[in-house]
C-alpha positions in Angstrom: 54.0 19.8 14.7 55.8 20.4 11.4 58.7 22.9 11.1 59.3 25.1 14.2 57.5 28.4 14.0 60.3 30.3 15.7 64.1 30.5 15.1 66.2 32.8 17.2 69.4 31.8 15.4 70.2 31.9 11.7 72.2 28.8 10.5 75.4 30.7 10.3 74.9 32.0 13.9 74.5 28.4 15.1 77.8 27.6 13.4 79.4 30.6 15.1 78.2 29.4 18.5 79.5 25.9 17.8 82.9 27.4 16.8 83.0 29.5 20.0 82.2 26.3 22.0 85.1 24.5 20.3 87.4 27.4 21.2 86.2 27.3 24.8 86.8 23.6 25.1 90.1 23.6 23.1 91.7 26.9 24.3 90.1 27.7 27.7 89.4 24.3 29.0 87.4 22.8 31.9 88.3 22.3 35.5 88.3 18.5 36.2 90.6 16.5 38.4 88.7 13.2 39.2 91.4 10.6 38.5 89.4 8.0 36.5 87.8 10.7 34.3 91.1 12.5 33.9 92.8 9.4 32.6 90.0 8.6 30.2 90.1 12.1 28.7 93.9 12.3 28.5 94.0 8.8 26.8 91.4 10.1 24.3 93.5 13.1 23.3 92.8 15.8 25.9 95.7 17.7 27.3 96.4 19.7 30.5 97.3 23.4 30.5 97.4 25.9 33.3 95.4 23.7 35.6 92.6 23.1 33.1 91.8 20.3 30.7 91.6 21.1 27.0 89.3 18.9 24.7 90.2 18.6 21.1 87.7 19.1 18.3 88.1 15.5 17.1 87.1 14.2 20.5 84.1 16.5 20.7 82.9 15.4 17.2 83.4 11.8 18.0 81.4 12.0 21.2 78.5 13.8 19.6 78.4 11.2 16.9 77.9 8.4 19.5 74.6 9.9 20.8 71.3 8.4 19.7 68.8 10.9 18.2 65.9 9.8 20.5 65.4 8.5 24.0 62.6 6.0 24.8 61.3 5.9 28.3 58.4 4.2 30.0 56.9 4.0 33.5 57.2 1.2 36.0 56.6 -2.2 34.5 55.5 -4.3 37.4 53.3 -3.6 40.4 50.1 -5.0 42.0 48.0 -5.1 39.9 50.4 -5.1 36.9 50.5 -1.8 35.0 52.2 -0.8 31.7 53.5 2.7 32.3 53.1 5.4 29.7 55.8 5.1 27.0 57.2 8.2 25.4 59.9 9.0 22.9 61.9 12.2 23.4 63.2 13.6 20.1 60.3 12.1 18.0 58.7 15.4 17.2 56.2 15.6 20.1 56.4 18.0 23.0 56.5 16.5 26.5 56.4 18.1 29.9 57.7 17.4 33.4 57.5 19.2 36.7 59.9 21.3 38.7 62.2 19.2 41.0 63.4 20.0 44.4 61.1 22.8 45.7 61.7 23.5 49.4 58.4 25.2 50.2 54.7 24.7 49.6 52.6 27.7 48.7 49.0 27.6 50.1 46.7 29.8 48.0 43.9 29.9 50.5 46.1 31.5 53.2 48.7 33.1 50.8 51.4 31.6 52.9 54.4 29.2 52.7 55.2 26.1 54.7 58.1 23.7 54.6 57.6 20.6 52.4 57.7 17.1 53.9 57.6 13.5 52.7 53.8 13.6 52.5 54.1 16.4 50.0 56.5 14.4 47.9 53.9 11.6 47.8 50.9 13.9 47.1 52.8 15.7 44.3 53.6 12.4 42.6 50.0 11.3 42.8 48.7 14.6 41.4 51.2 14.7 38.6 50.3 11.1 37.8 46.7 12.3 37.3 47.5 15.3 35.1 47.6 14.4 31.4 50.1 17.1 30.3 52.8 15.8 32.6 54.5 12.9 30.9 57.5 12.4 33.1 57.7 13.0 36.9 60.6 14.4 38.8 60.6 14.1 42.6 59.0 17.4 43.4 59.8 18.6 46.9 62.9 18.4 49.1 61.4 17.1 52.3 62.5 18.9 55.3 61.5 16.1 57.6 64.3 13.7 56.6 68.1 13.9 57.2 69.9 16.1 54.6 72.1 13.2 53.6 69.1 11.1 52.6 67.1 13.9 51.0 67.7 13.1 47.3 67.1 9.4 47.6 64.1 9.9 50.0 62.5 12.0 47.2 63.0 9.2 44.7 61.9 6.5 47.1 58.6 8.2 47.9 57.9 9.2 44.2 58.3 5.8 42.6 55.3 4.0 44.2 52.9 6.8 43.4 53.2 7.2 39.6 53.2 4.9 36.6 55.0 7.6 34.5 58.8 7.6 33.8 60.7 9.2 36.7 63.7 11.5 36.4 66.5 11.1 38.8 66.3 13.0 42.1 69.2 15.5 41.9 71.9 12.9 42.7 75.3 14.3 43.6 77.5 11.2 44.0 78.2 7.8 42.5 76.8 6.1 45.7 73.5 8.0 45.2 73.4 6.9 41.5 73.9 3.3 42.5 71.1 3.5 45.0 68.7 5.2 42.6 69.4 2.5 40.0 68.7 -0.2 42.5 65.4 1.5 43.4 64.5 1.7 39.7 65.2 -2.1 39.5 62.4 -2.7 42.0 59.8 -1.4 39.6 61.3 -1.9 36.1 64.3 -1.8 33.9 66.4 1.2 34.9 67.5 2.0 31.4 63.8 2.4 30.4 62.2 3.9 33.5 64.9 6.3 34.8 66.9 9.2 33.5 69.6 11.0 35.5 70.3 14.7 35.4 73.6 15.9 36.8 74.7 19.5 36.9 78.3 20.6 36.4 79.1 23.9 38.1 79.2 27.0 36.0 81.6 28.2 34.8 83.2 25.0 33.3 83.9 23.3 36.6 83.4 19.5 37.2 83.9 18.6 40.9 85.0 15.1 41.7 81.8 13.9 43.3 79.7 15.1 40.3 82.1 13.5 37.9 81.8 10.3 39.8 78.0 10.4 39.5 78.3 11.0 35.7 80.7 8.0 35.4 78.3 5.8 37.4 75.3 6.8 35.4 77.2 5.9 32.2 78.3 2.5 33.6 74.7 1.8 34.5 73.5 2.6 30.9 70.9 5.0 32.3 69.9 7.9 30.0 71.8 11.0 31.0 71.0 14.7 31.0 73.8 17.1 31.6 72.2 20.0 33.4 74.3 23.2 33.7 72.6 26.1 35.3 74.6 29.2 34.4 73.4 32.7 35.2 74.3 35.2 32.5 76.2 38.1 34.1 77.2 36.1 37.2 78.5 32.6 36.2 78.4 33.2 32.4 78.8 36.1 30.0 75.9 38.6 30.2 75.2 38.3 26.5 72.7 35.5 25.6 74.8 34.1 22.8 78.0 34.1 24.9 76.2 32.4 27.8 74.8 29.9 25.4 78.3 29.1 24.1 79.6 28.5 27.6 76.5 26.4 28.5 77.0 24.5 25.3 80.6 23.8 26.3 79.5 22.5 29.7 76.9 20.2 28.1 79.3 18.9 25.5 82.1 18.3 28.0 79.7 16.1 30.0 78.7 14.3 26.8 82.3 13.5 26.0 82.9 12.1 29.4 79.9 9.7 29.5 80.4 8.6 25.8 84.0 7.5 26.7 82.6 5.3 29.4 79.5 4.1 27.4 79.5 4.8 23.7 76.0 5.2 22.5 74.5 6.2 25.9 71.3 8.1 25.3 71.7 11.8 26.2 69.2 14.5 26.6 70.6 17.9 25.9 69.5 20.1 28.9 70.0 23.8 29.4 69.0 26.0 32.3 70.4 29.4 31.4 68.9 32.2 33.4 69.7 35.9 33.5 71.1 38.0 36.4 68.8 40.7 37.9 71.2 43.7 37.6 69.9 45.4 40.8 70.4 42.4 43.1 72.5 39.8 41.3 69.8 37.2 41.8 68.9 34.6 39.1 65.9 35.7 37.1 63.6 32.9 36.0 60.7 35.0 34.9 62.2 37.4 32.3 61.5 36.9 28.6 65.2 36.6 28.1 64.9 33.1 29.7 62.5 32.1 26.9 64.8 33.4 24.3 67.8 31.5 25.8 65.7 28.4 26.0 64.8 28.7 22.3 68.4 29.2 21.4 69.2 26.0 23.5 66.6 24.1 21.5 68.2 25.1 18.1 71.7 24.2 19.3 70.6 20.8 20.6 68.8 20.0 17.3 71.9 21.2 15.4 73.6 18.2 17.0 70.6 15.9 16.5 69.9 15.6 20.2 66.6 15.7 22.0 66.4 18.8 24.2 64.9 19.7 27.6 64.7 23.4 28.7 62.9 25.7 31.1 59.2 26.0 30.3 57.0 27.1 33.2 59.1 29.6 35.2 58.5 32.7 37.2 60.0 34.7 40.0 56.5 35.5 41.4 55.8 34.2 44.9 52.0 33.9 44.4 49.4 33.0 41.8 49.1 36.4 40.3 49.3 38.2 36.9 53.1 38.2 36.9 53.1 34.5 37.5 50.8 33.8 34.6 52.3 36.0 31.9 55.9 35.0 32.8 55.3 31.2 32.7 53.1 31.4 29.6 55.8 33.4 27.6 58.7 31.3 28.8 56.8 28.1 27.8 55.5 29.2 24.5 58.8 30.6 23.1 60.8 27.4 23.3 57.7 25.3 22.4 57.5 27.2 19.2 61.2 26.7 18.6 60.6 22.9 18.6 61.5 21.8 22.2 61.2 18.1 22.9 60.5 18.6 26.6 59.7 21.5 28.8 60.2 21.6 32.6 58.7 23.5 35.5 55.1 22.2 36.1 54.2 23.6 39.5 57.2 25.9 39.8 57.0 29.3 41.7 59.5 31.8 43.1 62.4 30.8 40.9 62.1 27.1 41.9 62.1 27.6 45.7 58.4 27.0 46.1 55.4 25.3 44.4 51.8 24.7 44.9 49.2 22.0 44.0 47.0 24.6 42.4 49.9 25.7 40.2 50.4 22.1 39.0 46.8 22.1 37.8 47.0 25.5 36.3 50.1 24.5 34.3 48.3 21.5 33.0 45.8 23.9 31.5 48.4 26.2 30.1 50.2 23.2 28.6 47.1 22.4 26.7 47.0 25.9 25.2 50.7 25.7 24.3 50.1 22.4 22.5 47.2 23.9 20.7 49.4 26.8 19.4 52.1 24.3 18.3 49.5 22.4 16.2 48.7 25.5 14.2 45.8 25.2 11.8 45.1 23.6 8.4 44.6 25.6 5.2 43.3 23.1 2.7 40.1 22.6 0.7 38.3 21.1 3.7 39.4 23.8 6.1 38.6 26.7 3.7 35.1 25.4 3.6 33.7 27.2 0.6 30.9 24.6 0.1 30.0 25.0 3.8 29.7 28.7 3.4 27.5 28.2 0.3 25.3 25.8 2.1 24.8 28.1 5.1 24.0 31.0 2.9 21.4 28.9 1.0 19.7 27.9 4.3 19.9 29.4 7.8 22.9 31.7 7.5 24.0 29.8 10.6 26.9 27.4 10.9 25.9 25.8 14.2 23.9 23.0 12.5 26.6 22.2 10.0 28.3 18.8 10.2 31.5 20.7 9.4 31.2 22.6 12.6 30.6 19.4 14.7 33.5 17.6 13.0 36.0 20.3 13.7 34.9 20.9 17.2 35.5 17.2 17.9 38.9 17.5 16.2 39.9 20.3 18.6 39.9 23.4 16.4 38.8 25.3 19.5 40.5 24.3 22.8 37.9 23.7 25.5 39.3 25.1 28.7 38.6 23.7 32.1 39.6 26.5 34.4 39.4 29.8 32.5 36.3 32.0 32.7 34.3 32.1 29.5 30.9 33.0 30.8 29.0 36.2 31.5 29.2 38.4 34.6 26.0 37.0 36.0 27.0 33.4 35.4 30.3 34.1 37.1 28.5 35.6 40.1 26.1 32.6 40.3 29.2 30.3 40.5 30.5 32.2 43.5 32.9 34.5 41.7 35.6 31.8 41.6 38.7 32.5 39.5 41.3 30.1 37.9 43.2 29.8 41.2 40.2 28.7 43.2 39.1 26.3 40.5 42.6 24.9 40.2 42.8 24.4 44.0 39.4 22.7 44.0 40.5 20.4 41.2 43.8 19.5 42.9 41.9 18.5 46.1 39.5 16.4 44.1 42.2 14.6 42.2 44.2 13.9 45.3 41.0 12.4 46.9 40.2 10.3 43.9 43.4 9.3 42.0 45.9 6.7 43.1 48.4 4.8 41.1 48.3 1.0 41.4 50.2 0.1 44.6 53.5 -1.7 44.9 53.4 -4.9 46.9 54.7 -5.2 50.4 58.0 -6.8 49.3 58.7 -4.0 46.9 58.0 -1.3 49.5 60.3 -3.1 51.9 63.1 -3.3 49.4 62.9 0.4 48.6 63.1 1.1 52.4 66.1 -1.2 52.7 68.0 0.5 49.8 67.4 3.9 51.3 68.5 2.8 54.7 71.7 1.2 53.6 72.6 3.6 50.7 75.4 5.1 52.6 
């Protein structure tokens, strides 16, 4: 894709958000008391006031200047048989996708019911995502309810790694000990700095608890790419206005960047934003409203203003089932930031504001992602595409373009996206095929892929080492 199709900010408005961010960091400050981080920041020019820590503009600008403009990741490097996992570059102009992480429940389309997720669902989700071409990075999908809560994050990671050859994002780590264990697990299958990225969430508004700060410091020491992941809700944990909430979110991201760059200057950082809106009637976080797409597009512009690759919400909905609301919410909220130039979109498989997911939804999102990518490509307008000679040739002969080489050439080139799940036939054809819709076709495809696709296996020693790391992590 060339230039983004969509800008929600003018350049002077981006500068205004940046200025507001500097005021938040320099005049309001962040809540942070972890001793090692506090000393690092004070030694670098921060100061304490009214129980908060104020960050000077010079420190902010220094930290942003340390960040690389791209992040290179690849999947696991060794297994039996050997595999070379898919390599990607975030920030290189391409749009990448990853799935929702941490869903509690599995939605079953056939029965329209929920059930609690278990370890087997973590494994199956990793296998299915490994098979879906749109998904380029895999996040441990489900929070398995059949393991102790203290082991949940690392169990998610342990049972994802063996079942995909794609890069794997960190499993929602909360402490330095969990980061160390995740890095050791990554070492079993590759180089952690290449095959792992950690996302850690400060608490909105502007609060950095000790255990999360410890996890950030440990990530930086390990040299693993880092994604600060604040999740403010406009109207509840951030200002209700989108621009005000984005300024606060920006401050939370940048404060995290300052911290990790003090530990490891040059650490690769993915600018992440998860700003959602409050439902005024209930106070709940809304993942489906079009404002989320606008906020994500604004996040993209801010990140690119700093020269950073950016990851935002993509597929998101508050719907509990695979219905019309689900489809239009996730399509809008993926397309808007995609057209703004996002480097990566999240949410493959997500339902019910992140609390549930389904295998059929993962397959449906793979199809929607293809349509979003097609829109981003746009279309050519040159002599070849304008096709005056082709029109002339058809008018001199059959008045039909089906037999023209120009038609075959551009069909092969993808001028028209060939869908796999959407209905494009007549009523009678649809009836003959059993009146199946996209949901039924997606569920059938998910079941087929799960029966056929498996990543190359790890050897017995690798599996045993992963089990040992999980057992003795705490």
